[in-house]
N, C-alpha and C positions, 0 to 999 in steps of 0.2 A: 511826431511820432516816432518814437524810437527806432522802429523797423527800417526806417529809411535815413536815418543820425543816425545807427551801427551800421548800414550798409556803406556810409560816406565817409564815416571816422575810421574803419579799416583801413579805407582804400588809401584816404590821404592822407593817413599815416603811412604811409610805404609797406603795411603788413599785410597786404595782399594786393596781389596784379589789378583784380576782378571782386566783386560782389555783387550776387544776383538776389532780387527778394521772390522766393516761389510760395505760392500761398493764394488762398486761403487751402489748408490741407486739412482733412480731416483724419484726428487722431483718439485713440483708446492709450489708455496710461493708468499709472496706480503713481499718487500721489499723498502723501503724509498719510499711509495706510490705508486709502481708499479709495477707490475705481471711477474713472472720471472719463468723459470724452469731451471733443471742441475742437472749436477751429483753431488753427496753429499758423504760423508762418514761417517758414524755414530760410537762413539766410545761407546762400550756399558761398565760400568763396575760395579764391585758387591762390595761392602760396607756395611757398618752398617748405620741404621738412624740418631745415632748421631756422624757419620764422617761425614754427607753429606757436614756441611756447610763447615768443612774445604777442603772438596775435590771441592767442588764448586767453593770455591774461586781460589785455585788451580789452575784449569782449565780456570778459568774466566783471570787469570794473566798472564799466558802462550800460550794461543790460538792468534793466527793472523786476528780474526774476533775479531769485535767491539762488538755485540750482538751473539753468538753463540746459540745454544740450550742447555742448560744445565738444565735436568729435573730428576725426581727420582720417581718408579715405587717399589711399597712395593715388599717385599716378603713375602709371607702371610704365605707360609709354605714349607717344607725342611727337604731333609735326616738328618736327628741327625749330623751325622758324617761331613755332608757339611757345616751346620748352624754353630758347633766346628769350622771348618778352618775360615769360614769368620772371626768369635768371635776372633779368635785366630791373627789371618794373618794383622789383623787391629786392634791393641792395639788402646787404647783412647792414645792422644799426652797429 
């Protein structure tokens, strides 16, 4: 199942320090000009801003969908020890 593989591959490649699967979540969306709804699973990953491009490319390459949602939300603050862990767990490539 890709959901688990995606979570593990992005972390094992050190493109994310952590990845979690959230779901299923109910979604309503437009796809190929048609309104739809259904169940989806969300992959939440923690990485550094300077690793985003590599993580995005990795996820797009390995995801089975042609146009999966890949986006970023910044961490604007955090515990010093947590931010240090995030920094050291995802070294620059």
